[in-house]
C-alpha positions in Angstrom: 166.4 216.9 178.6 169.4 218.6 180.3 172.4 217.9 177.4 169.4 219.2 174.9 169.4 222.5 177.0 173.2 223.0 177.2 173.4 222.5 173.3 170.8 225.1 172.5 172.4 227.3 175.1 175.5 227.1 173.2 174.1 227.8 169.9 172.6 230.6 171.7 175.4 232.2 172.7 177.4 231.6 169.5 174.8 233.4 168.0 174.8 236.4 170.0 178.6 236.6 169.6 178.3 236.5 166.1 175.5 239.4 165.9 178.0 241.2 168.5 181.1 240.9 166.4 179.0 241.0 162.5 177.7 245.0 164.5 181.2 246.0 165.1 182.2 245.0 161.6 179.2 246.4 159.7 179.7 249.7 162.0 183.9 250.0 161.0 182.8 249.8 157.0 181.3 252.5 155.3 179.5 251.4 152.3 175.4 251.5 152.0 175.4 248.2 152.0 177.3 247.7 155.7 174.7 250.3 156.8 171.9 248.4 155.7 173.6 245.2 157.6 174.0 247.2 160.3 170.7 248.1 161.1 169.5 244.6 160.7 172.7 243.5 162.8 171.3 245.9 165.6 168.1 244.9 165.1 168.8 241.6 165.8 171.0 241.9 168.8 168.0 243.4 170.4 164.9 240.6 169.2 167.3 237.3 169.4 167.7 237.7 173.0 164.4 238.8 173.4 162.7 235.7 171.5 165.2 233.7 173.7 163.5 234.7 177.1 160.0 234.3 175.5 160.4 231.1 174.6 162.2 229.8 177.8 159.3 231.7 180.1 156.7 229.9 177.7 158.7 226.4 178.2 158.5 227.4 181.7 154.9 228.3 181.9 153.9 224.8 180.1 155.8 222.8 182.3 154.5 224.5 185.4 150.5 224.0 184.1 151.4 220.4 182.9 152.4 219.4 186.5 
């Protein structure tokens, strides 16, 4: 279980770093496609951490209930 948590945490960190880098790259490019990708990247930068937080809170809640 601990190994699984570590792997998922590393995947989450890599995903967030990729989102931050893509946001920076899309902000520096001036095309219309890059503007749309920038909006999507900013949205995902906010939503993905919230979903990760909600998932961890939900699993903690389920763990407490099953005890």
